[in-house]
N, C-alpha and C positions, 0 to 999 in steps of 0.2 A: 950704730948708736941705739937705734930701737932696740936690738937684741940686748945690748948692754944693759939698757935700762930696765928691761923686762928682767933679766937675770938679777939685777939688783933689788927689784921690788919682791919677785918671787922665784926663789931657786928652782931649778928643774926637778929636784926631789919634792920640795913642798907643793909644786904645781901638780905632780903626778898624784899626792896625797889629796889635794884640793879636789882634782877630777874625780877620783875615787869616791871620795864622800859625797859629792854632788850626785853621782849617777846612782851610788847604792843606798841614798837616803830617800830616792824617790820612792813611792807606794810601789808594792810588787806589782799591782795591775798595770802600771805603765810600761812595765817591762815584758810581761807575760801576754799569755792568749786568754787565760781564764777559762778553759774549755776541758771537758772530758771527752777525748777522741778515743775510738776503739775499732777492732776488726774482728768480724766474725764469718767462719765458714757456716753457713745455714745449710745442713746438708738438703741437696736436691729442692730447693726453695721454689714452689709453684708446681712441682711435679706429684700428682696424685692427691688423694683427698685425706690424707693422714696428719697434715701439719695442723697444730693449734696456734692460732694466729694471736689471740689475746695473751699467751704465755710468751711467745716471741715478743710482743710489743712490751710486755712487761719488763723484760731484760734490757730491750733496746732503747727504752725510755731513760735507762740511768745514764745514757750518753749524750752527748751534744751532735757528735759527727761520727759517723760510723761506716766504715768500709765493708763491704758484703761480698763473699766469694760463693761461687756455686748457684748463682740464680739461674734458674731453668726457663722461667717465663717472666714476661713482662707483668702478667696478671699476680704472679706469687709477690713479687715487690711492691706491686700497687695496692695489694690486699695488707701488706704488712704497713705500709705508709698509712693507709686508711685505719687501721687498728690503732696505731701510734696517735693519730690526730685524736680519735675517740677517747683514748685513754687519757692524754694529756691535756685534752680541751685547748690545742694550739696547733698552728699550721707546720708541716714538716716538708721540706723540699727532697727531690729524688733526682738522681742522675744515672742512668744506665748506659752501659756499653752495648756494643752489637755483640752478638753470639761469637765466641772464639773457641778453637779447638780442632780436633781431628775430623776426618770424614764422618767417622761414626759416631762421635761424641762431641757436643759443644755445649758452652755455658757462657752467662754473662757477669761482669761485674756490676757492681753498684755502690753509690754513696747515698746515704739518708742523713739528714742534718735538722734539727732544730732551727726553724727559720728566726725566732727570737734572739738566737745565739751566733747563728753562723750565716755567713752570705757566701754564695758561689760566686766566684769572680770570672774566671776563664780559663781556657788551657786543657780541656778535658780532651785527652787524647789516648789512644791506643799505642804502644811502643811500635816504633817502626824498626821492625825486626829484620833487618836486611841480610843477616846471616842465617836466619830461621833457626835462633837457638831456643826458642820457647814453643811449646806446643799451644799455650794459651798466652799470648802476648799481655804483659802487664797494661794495666790502666791507670791513669793519674789524673789529677785536676787541682787547681788553685783556688783556696777558699780565704775568706776574712773572717776574724772574731767580730762580731757586733758589739762585744763588750768592752774590747779594747782597741779595735781597729787595726790589730797586727794580722798580717797575711801568714799563711801556711801552705804548702803544697804537700800533697800525699799521693803516694803511689802504692798500688796493690797488685797481688800477684796469687796465683794458685800454682803451686809448683806441679809438674807431673809427678804421679805416685809410681806408675811403672810395675814392675816386677820385683823392683829392691831398690836399694841405696845407690847401686850403680847406675840405675836410669835416671836418678834424680839430680846427681851431683854436676852433669853439665849445665843445666838450667841455673842451678846455684853459683857456681862459678861465673855464669854469663851475667850474674846481677851486679858483678863490680862495673861492668860497661854500661849496665842499665843506669847505676847511681850516677855515673859520669854524665850521661844523657839527661837525667833528671836535673842535675845542677846547671847544665846549660840552657834547658828550655825555661826554668824557674829560676833565674839568677837573683842572688840577693834575697831569697825567701828562705825561710825555716821549713826543712824537709824530713819527711819521714817515709819509711817504706813498710808496709805492714802487709800481712796476709796468712796464708796457709802454705808453709814451705816444706812440708812433709818430711824435714830433716830438723833434727836438734842443734841448737848453735854452736855445740862443742864440736861437731864434726870438723874436719880439716877442709871439706870443700868450700868452708866459708872464709878461708885464710885471705883471699884476695879482697873480699869485700871488708874483712876486719882491719883492712890497711886504711881504711878512711871512713868506717862507721862501727857500730857496736849495738847488739842486741839489749833491750830493755829487761827482759826475763830470761834467767838464766836458771831459776829452779821452778820445780813444779812440773806438771804435766797439763796438756789442754785436750787431748783426746779421750772421751768418755770409754772406758772398760765396760764390760757386761757385769761385772761385779759393783755393786753400789758403794758409792764414796771412794771408788778406786779410778784414778786416771792412768793412762798408759804412756802417752808419749808428748814431748813438747816440741810440736810440730808448728804452731801459731805464735807469732811474735811481732815486735816493732823494733826496728832500726832506726837509729838517729845517727847523724854524722859527730865526728869527735868535735869538741868545740861548739856543738849545737848552741843556738839561741833559745831554744826551748826551755823555758823554767819548768822542769818536769817535777812535780812533788810527790808523784806517786806513780806506780805501774804494777800491774799485775793481772790474774786470771778471775773471772767471775765463774764461781761455782754454781751455775744456775739450777742444777737439780736441788742442791740445799736450799736456794732461795726460794723456789717454787715447791719444795717439799715432794719432789717427784722422785721415783726410784730411776735407775739407769735406764731400765727396759722401755718406760714410758718415755723417758727424756729422749732417748735415741730415735724413737718412733714419731714422736709427735713434736719434737723441737729440733735438735741437732746431735750429731755425734762429735761435735766440738763445742768447746766453751769458748766464749769470747774473751778478748783480751783488751786491755785499755791503758792508757795514761792520763793523769790529770795535770792539766797546765796550769801554773800560777796559784792563784786562790780558788780553783775550781775543786769542789768535793764530790765523792760518788758514794750513794747510799747502798750498801751491801747488806742490809737488814732483810731476813726473809719476808716474803710478800705473799699475800694469799691472792688467789686469782678469783675474782667474783663470778666470773662466768664458769660454766661447766667445761671441765677439760676434755670432755669428748668432742673430737673434731666432727665439723659439720660434714653431714653425707650429700649435700648438695639438694636436699628437699627444703622445701619453703612452708612457712605459716602465714595464714592471713589474720590481719587485725580487723574484727569486725567493726571498731569503731572510726578507725582511720582509713579503712578500705587499702590500706598498704600492705603488700608483702614483705615477709622478713625471714632472714635465716634462723633455723631453731635456736641457735644459740645466742641471738639477739636478745637483749633484756626487754625490748619494747614488742616482741612478738606475743601473740595471745590467739590461743585456739578458739575458734568461733563456737 
């Protein structure tokens, strides 16, 4: 009788339409995360004295949550976090994996996030690679948008480059199983897999993963060639599941040499040989206007200067340093 009464009041078709309009009349921010999320292979971060951290921070500050590959030292990612805080005037969070790789070469993964926009929840873990498919096991963690309180889980990986495509395809094929694993450990959570895959998304090796996910970036390239304004390969990407609950308003590649007004030679040496990628969620936007670096782009040599007034020593590139 109750079912009959409901059907008399509102037909199933009208009820479906009513629910549709109720849901989609809500503000977008209630359905989305309102974050700019990205990924960046920052070439050999923390190794050597050649990195320009103000330049790195200028680009990284355009994002709210960033997955970083090829972190060589804790000091490197800490210096980037410090520079981000100095540039933005607000605290940033940092999460770093332990070193993974072969006997002769290891690197770490990291996540950086703007604490006013993102909260780390839990679940930071390296993939339990029982079949030893990956040279560098993927790293993942669960976060929450402070703007909309919606949760998201991110996995990040740096696929083996090897001697050619044949060396890369086994790891790419194994990502299908990794995706299943991510869904098991982060149930009912919006999910993305991002990183440096060393393989274009059009390659057939992706066929297994494409049964359940798709790449956001299918045009352009992310690796810097030696020729200015020219990019070589589309290796970096963000994969999301079919029917994702992410409200993705934009996705793309950040042409950082153009934004920083650097040639590719300086960009590759002082910043990275990869461009970062991003997706904007919900109402979030990204500022891709060219931006001047107020500090000297010459990397610090490790020398210090003393301030005769404060009696404090500073790096030469610090704006507060003063020669006695």
